[in-house]
C-alpha positions in Angstrom: 97.4 109.4 120.2 99.6 106.3 120.7 97.7 105.5 124.0 94.4 105.6 122.2 95.6 103.3 119.4 97.1 100.8 121.9 93.8 100.8 123.9 91.8 100.1 120.7 94.2 97.3 119.7 93.8 95.8 123.2 90.0 95.9 122.9 90.1 94.2 119.5 92.4 91.4 120.8 89.9 90.8 123.7 87.0 90.8 121.2 88.6 88.2 119.0 89.5 86.0 122.0 86.0 86.2 123.2 84.6 85.5 119.7 86.7 82.4 119.4 85.3 81.0 122.7 81.8 81.8 121.7 82.3 80.0 118.4 83.7 76.9 120.2 80.8 76.8 122.6 77.9 77.5 120.3 79.2 76.2 116.9 78.3 79.4 115.0 78.9 77.6 111.6 75.4 76.3 111.9 74.1 79.9 111.7 76.1 80.8 108.6 79.2 82.1 110.4 82.7 81.1 109.4 85.5 82.3 111.8 89.2 82.1 111.4 92.0 84.2 113.2 91.1 87.8 112.6 88.4 87.1 110.0 84.6 86.5 110.6 82.2 86.0 107.7 78.4 85.6 107.7 76.7 84.3 104.6 72.9 84.2 103.9 70.6 84.0 100.9 68.3 86.6 102.4 68.0 89.7 100.2 68.8 87.9 97.0 65.1 88.1 95.8 65.2 91.9 96.4 68.4 92.2 94.4 66.9 90.2 91.5 63.7 92.3 91.5 65.6 95.6 91.4 68.1 94.1 88.8 65.2 93.5 86.4 65.6 97.2 85.2 68.5 95.9 82.9 68.7 98.9 80.6 68.9 101.3 83.5 71.6 99.4 85.3 73.7 98.9 82.2 73.6 102.6 81.5 74.4 103.3 85.2 77.3 100.8 85.0 78.7 102.4 81.9 78.7 105.8 83.5 80.2 104.3 86.7 83.1 102.9 84.7 83.9 106.2 83.1 83.6 108.1 86.4 85.4 105.4 88.3 88.4 105.5 86.0 88.6 109.3 86.2 88.3 109.3 90.0 90.9 106.5 90.2 93.4 108.6 88.4 92.5 111.7 90.5 92.9 109.9 93.8 96.2 108.2 92.8 97.7 111.5 91.6 96.7 113.3 94.8 98.3 110.6 97.0 101.5 110.8 94.9 101.6 114.5 95.2 101.0 114.3 98.9 103.8 111.8 99.2 106.1 114.3 97.3 105.2 117.0 99.9 105.9 114.5 102.7 109.4 113.7 101.3 110.3 117.4 100.5 108.5 119.2 103.3 107.8 116.8 106.1 106.7 119.4 108.6 104.0 120.7 106.1 102.7 117.3 105.2 99.3 116.0 106.3 98.1 112.4 106.3 96.6 111.4 102.9 95.2 108.3 104.6 94.0 107.9 108.1 92.0 105.7 110.5 88.4 106.7 110.7 87.2 105.5 114.1 85.4 107.1 117.1 87.9 108.6 119.4 90.5 109.1 116.7 88.5 111.5 114.5 87.3 114.7 116.2 83.5 114.8 116.7 82.9 111.3 115.3 80.6 109.5 117.8 80.2 105.7 118.0 76.5 106.1 116.9 77.3 108.3 113.9 80.1 105.9 112.9 77.9 102.8 113.1 75.2 104.5 111.0 77.6 105.9 108.5 79.6 102.6 108.0 76.3 100.7 107.6 75.3 103.0 104.7 78.7 102.6 103.1 78.5 98.8 103.2 74.8 98.6 102.1 75.1 101.1 99.2 78.4 99.6 98.0 77.4 95.9 98.1 73.8 96.4 96.8 75.2 98.3 93.8 77.5 95.3 93.1 74.5 93.0 93.4 72.2 95.1 91.1 74.9 95.1 88.4 75.5 91.4 88.7 71.8 90.5 88.5 71.0 92.9 85.7 73.8 91.4 83.6 72.7 87.8 84.2 75.6 86.9 86.5 74.8 84.5 89.4 74.9 85.6 93.0 75.6 82.8 95.5 75.0 84.7 98.8 75.2 88.0 100.6 76.6 88.7 104.0 78.8 90.6 106.3 82.4 90.3 107.5 84.9 91.6 109.9 88.6 91.6 109.1 90.5 92.3 112.3 88.9 95.7 113.0 87.5 96.6 109.6 83.8 95.8 109.1 82.6 94.9 105.6 79.8 93.4 103.6 79.8 91.4 100.4 77.7 90.1 97.5 79.3 86.8 96.6 79.2 86.1 92.9 79.9 82.9 91.1 83.7 83.5 90.7 84.1 81.1 87.8 81.2 82.7 85.8 82.4 86.2 86.7 86.0 85.4 85.5 84.7 84.3 82.1 82.3 87.2 81.7 83.0 89.9 79.1 85.4 92.6 80.4 82.8 95.4 80.3 80.4 93.4 82.5 83.1 93.0 85.1 84.1 96.6 84.9 80.5 97.8 85.4 80.1 95.6 88.5 83.4 96.7 90.1 82.9 100.4 89.3 79.3 100.5 90.5 80.1 100.0 94.2 82.6 102.9 94.8 80.7 105.2 92.4 77.5 104.6 94.3 79.2 105.5 97.5 80.4 108.8 96.0 76.9 109.5 94.5 75.2 108.7 97.8 77.7 111.0 99.6 76.8 113.8 97.3 73.1 113.2 97.9 73.6 113.5 101.6 75.6 116.7 101.1 72.8 118.1 99.0 70.3 117.3 101.8 72.6 119.0 104.4 72.9 122.1 102.2 69.1 122.3 101.9 68.6 121.9 105.7 71.1 124.6 106.8 71.0 128.3 106.5 74.2 130.3 106.7 74.4 133.0 109.4 75.9 136.4 108.4 79.0 137.7 110.0 82.0 136.2 111.9 81.8 134.3 115.1 84.3 133.3 117.8 85.3 129.6 117.3 88.0 129.3 120.0 89.6 131.4 122.7 93.2 131.2 123.8 93.6 130.9 127.5 95.2 133.7 129.5 95.1 136.1 126.6 93.0 139.4 126.4 89.9 137.7 124.9 89.8 135.1 127.6 90.3 137.7 130.3 87.6 139.9 128.9 84.9 137.2 128.9 84.8 136.6 125.2 83.4 133.1 124.6 82.9 130.8 121.6 79.7 131.5 119.7 79.8 135.2 120.1 79.5 137.3 117.0 82.1 140.0 116.4 80.4 143.0 114.8 83.4 145.4 114.7 86.8 146.0 116.1 88.4 149.4 116.3 85.5 150.8 114.4 86.1 148.4 111.4 83.1 146.2 110.5 83.9 142.5 110.7 82.1 140.2 108.3 84.7 137.4 107.8 87.7 136.1 109.6 89.8 137.7 106.9 88.4 141.2 107.8 89.5 140.5 111.4 93.0 139.3 110.4 93.6 142.4 108.2 92.8 144.7 111.1 94.9 142.7 113.6 97.9 142.7 111.2 98.1 146.5 111.7 97.9 146.5 115.5 100.6 146.7 118.2 101.0 145.1 121.7 99.5 147.3 124.4 97.0 149.0 122.0 93.5 149.5 123.3 90.7 148.5 120.8 87.0 148.7 121.1 85.1 145.5 120.4 81.4 145.3 119.5 80.1 141.8 120.0 76.7 140.1 120.4 77.4 140.2 124.2 77.9 144.0 124.2 80.8 146.5 123.8 84.2 146.3 125.5 87.6 147.8 125.4 90.5 145.3 125.3 94.2 145.8 125.6 96.1 143.7 123.1 98.9 141.4 124.0 102.1 140.5 122.1 101.4 138.0 119.3 103.1 134.7 120.2 104.3 134.2 116.7 104.8 137.6 115.2 107.1 140.2 116.9 105.5 143.6 117.4 102.0 142.6 116.4 99.0 142.8 118.7 97.1 139.7 119.7 93.5 139.3 121.0 93.6 135.5 121.4 90.6 134.4 119.3 89.9 132.3 116.3 87.0 133.3 114.1 84.8 131.4 111.7 82.1 132.4 109.3 79.7 130.4 107.2 80.5 129.3 103.6 78.0 130.2 100.9 76.0 127.2 99.8 77.1 127.9 96.3 80.6 126.8 97.3 79.4 123.2 97.4 78.9 123.2 93.7 82.7 123.1 93.3 83.9 119.4 93.4 87.2 120.5 94.9 85.5 122.4 97.7 83.4 119.2 98.4 86.6 117.2 98.7 88.1 119.9 100.9 85.0 119.8 103.1 85.3 116.0 103.6 89.0 116.3 104.5 88.4 119.3 106.8 85.8 117.4 108.7 88.1 114.4 109.1 90.8 116.8 110.5 88.4 118.4 112.9 87.7 121.5 110.8 84.0 121.5 111.6 82.8 123.1 108.4 79.1 122.6 109.4 79.1 124.3 112.8 76.0 125.5 114.7 77.8 128.8 115.4 77.6 129.8 111.8 74.6 127.8 110.4 70.9 127.7 111.4 69.5 124.2 111.0 65.9 123.4 110.0 66.2 120.0 111.9 67.9 119.0 115.1 71.7 119.3 114.8 72.1 115.6 115.6 70.5 114.9 112.2 72.9 117.2 110.4 75.8 115.6 112.3 74.8 112.1 111.2 74.2 113.2 107.6 77.7 114.8 107.7 79.4 111.6 108.7 77.5 109.6 106.2 78.7 112.1 103.5 82.3 112.0 104.8 82.7 108.2 105.1 80.9 107.4 101.9 83.0 109.8 99.8 86.2 108.9 101.6 85.9 105.2 101.5 84.4 105.2 98.1 87.4 107.1 96.7 89.9 105.0 98.6 88.3 101.9 97.2 89.1 103.2 93.7 92.8 103.0 94.3 94.4 100.9 91.6 95.4 98.0 93.9 93.9 94.5 94.4 91.8 93.7 96.4 90.3 97.2 96.1 87.7 97.6 93.3 90.1 100.0 91.6 92.6 97.2 91.2 90.1 95.0 89.4 89.0 97.9 87.2 92.7 98.4 86.2 93.1 94.6 85.6 90.1 94.7 83.3 91.4 97.7 81.4 94.8 96.0 80.9 93.2 92.9 79.6 92.0 95.0 76.6 95.7 95.5 75.5 97.6 92.5 77.0 97.0 88.9 77.9 95.0 88.1 81.1 98.1 86.6 82.7 100.2 89.7 81.9 97.4 91.9 83.2 97.4 90.0 86.5 101.2 90.4 86.8 101.1 94.2 86.1 98.2 94.7 88.6 100.0 92.8 91.3 103.2 94.8 90.8 101.4 98.1 90.8 99.4 97.0 93.9 102.7 96.8 95.8 103.7 100.3 94.7 100.2 101.6 95.7 100.5 99.9 99.1 103.8 101.7 99.7 102.2 105.0 98.7 99.2 104.4 101.0 101.5 103.5 104.0 103.7 106.5 103.4 100.6 108.8 103.3 99.5 107.3 106.6 102.8 108.2 108.4 101.9 111.9 109.2 98.8 110.6 111.0 101.2 109.0 113.6 103.3 112.1 114.1 
């Protein structure tokens, strides 16, 4: 893990050194680029006419913005509480804690390829910034430019408003604009998840996901992807069926397995973690019902599981109506949009959630006081974010 991170850091240092030389030789400022140590920005007016045309549906976008504000505030509270609870687990049960925040880069996240990452990040940026732009335009707020940016290793995009005009705009107009970006990412993620669910068909039964080396399953030729129909005469439909049977077995016991590769008799070994219990040496998975994805908490669990390498959408347990590469890209679009969208709602400046909080505070205190409170809370939130990141380095 540390070696991977050091390698990536070294690559980015070389990238910024090379970029500085290119800027010096070719004067990239003439092409709309501004480059400073660790920050590159590109501004253009291309795309502004498109934003203005779409923004003409003023009633729709104002309704959308109002809904985004309500949903954004609710999600902000939800994400903040979850990170606080995760921090409490980290402080009280360090060995059981998992990272509430982590880097999402190819090589660091299991199964995330560079191509899938580039496509997913592109959708995150486009959906987020165009949503900001549509809300600015529909509410009569000026847009100076659009563009892209890179801050150290984090890509970004922006719709640049007239800051003076925006700061003087009514609070509700500002809240709509800030909430629309992250809310649109979450909404787009759910749309991608719906498409995935429509394109996959769950397979019945339980399948071998992994095989432990030098244990009975490995020695008997059991391989990932095999379906386990029964063991010891007990029908196996889920991993839980298998675990219930295995909990009653003993080391040295002979059991008959019926698999998609045929029948076999296997002598169980001693379980490495439970004295006196038999062990076959396999991990099983089975498909989740598509109805599970109606549950918002299950949707969030799915995103977190994929980030941790859980592989909820696995070809062992789902049939796909399209090539699996399409499902894989849609999966990462879903995961990155919902993950980054929710993170962006954290109540800390410069995240959108921080500006939403500031706007809410301006309803009850002065603008100056609202800024002070938001800055103070941003420091607290930064500490919570960094603390939630620590288990990722363990």
